[in-house]
C-alpha positions in Angstrom: 0.0 0.0 0.0 2.8 2.4 0.8 4.4 1.8 -2.6 1.1 2.6 -4.3 0.6 5.7 -2.2 4.1 6.9 -3.1 3.4 6.3 -6.8 0.2 8.4 -6.5 2.2 11.2 -4.7 4.9 11.0 -7.4 2.2 11.4 -10.1 0.8 14.5 -8.3 4.2 16.0 -8.0 4.9 15.4 -11.7 1.5 17.1 -12.5 2.6 20.1 -10.6 5.9 20.2 -12.4 3.9 20.2 -15.6 1.6 23.0 -14.3 4.7 25.0 -13.4 6.2 24.6 -16.9 2.9 25.5 -18.6 2.2 28.5 -16.4 5.8 29.9 -16.3 7.0 29.2 -19.9 4.1 28.3 -22.1 1.2 30.5 -20.8 1.2 32.7 -23.9 2.4 30.1 -26.4 0.0 27.9 -28.5 0.3 25.0 -26.1 -0.5 27.0 -23.0 -3.3 28.9 -24.6 -4.8 25.6 -25.8 -4.5 23.9 -22.4 -6.0 26.9 -20.5 -8.4 28.1 -23.2 -7.1 31.7 -23.2 -6.9 34.1 -26.1 -3.5 35.6 -27.1 -4.7 38.9 -25.6 -5.7 37.4 -22.2 -2.6 35.3 -22.1 -0.4 38.4 -22.7 -2.1 40.4 -20.0 -2.0 37.7 -17.4 1.5 36.2 -18.2 3.2 37.6 -15.0 0.4 36.4 -12.8 0.6 32.9 -14.4 4.3 32.8 -13.9 3.9 33.5 -10.2 1.2 30.8 -10.0 3.6 28.4 -11.8 6.3 29.1 -9.3 4.0 28.1 -6.4 3.1 24.9 -8.3 6.8 24.2 -8.5 7.1 24.6 -4.7 4.3 22.2 -4.2 6.1 19.6 -6.4 9.4 20.1 -4.6 7.7 19.6 -1.2 6.1 16.4 -2.3 9.4 15.1 -3.7 11.1 16.1 -0.5 8.6 14.1 1.5 9.1 11.1 -0.7 12.9 11.2 -0.3 12.5 11.0 3.5 10.7 7.6 3.4 8.6 6.9 6.5 10.0 10.0 8.2 8.5 12.1 5.4 4.8 11.4 6.2 4.2 14.8 7.8 5.9 16.6 4.9 3.8 14.7 2.4 0.7 15.3 4.4 1.3 19.0 4.6 2.0 19.4 0.9 -0.9 17.2 -0.2 -3.2 19.3 2.0 -1.8 22.4 0.3 -2.5 20.9 -3.1 -6.0 19.9 -2.0 -6.9 23.3 -0.6 -5.4 25.0 -3.7 -7.4 22.7 -5.9 -10.7 23.3 -4.1 -10.1 27.1 -4.2 -9.2 26.9 -7.9 -12.3 24.8 -8.6 -14.5 27.3 -6.8 -13.0 30.5 -8.3 -11.4 29.6 -11.7 -12.7 26.4 -13.2 -14.6 23.3 -12.0 -12.1 21.2 -14.0 -9.5 22.0 -11.3 -11.5 20.0 -8.8 -10.9 16.9 -10.9 -7.4 17.6 -12.1 -5.9 18.8 -8.9 -8.1 18.4 -5.8 -9.4 14.9 -6.5 -5.9 13.3 -6.9 -4.7 15.2 -3.8 -7.6 13.9 -1.8 -7.0 10.4 -3.0 -3.2 10.7 -2.2 -3.9 12.2 1.2 -6.5 9.5 2.1 -4.1 6.7 1.0 -1.2 8.3 2.9 -3.3 8.6 6.1 -4.5 5.0 5.7 -1.1 3.5 5.1 
C-alpha cells in the first residue's frame, strides 16, 4: 500500500511540475493557450500572474518530492504538501474552473487518504 501511495504522490508531484512549466513558460504560447483556453490577448495580459502561480506549483512539487525522499519519516511533509494541493485545488475549482477539482483536488484527496490509511 505504501508503494502505491508513493506512486500516486509522485504522479501528483509530476503534475505540478507540468503545471509549473505550462504557467511559467508556455502560458502565452499555443500549447499554454490551448490547455488553459485563453486568447492571445488574455494570455499576454496575465502572463506575469501565471508565472507567479507556476512558481507556487513548483514549490508544491518540490515539497512532495522532498517528503518522498525521506521515506517513512516524510509522512508529515507529504501530508502538509498534499493538504496544500487539495486546498489550492478546491479554491481553484470554486474560483477559476470546476475542472481544477478533478485535475488537482481529487488526486490530492486520494493521495492524502491513501497516505493517512497506510
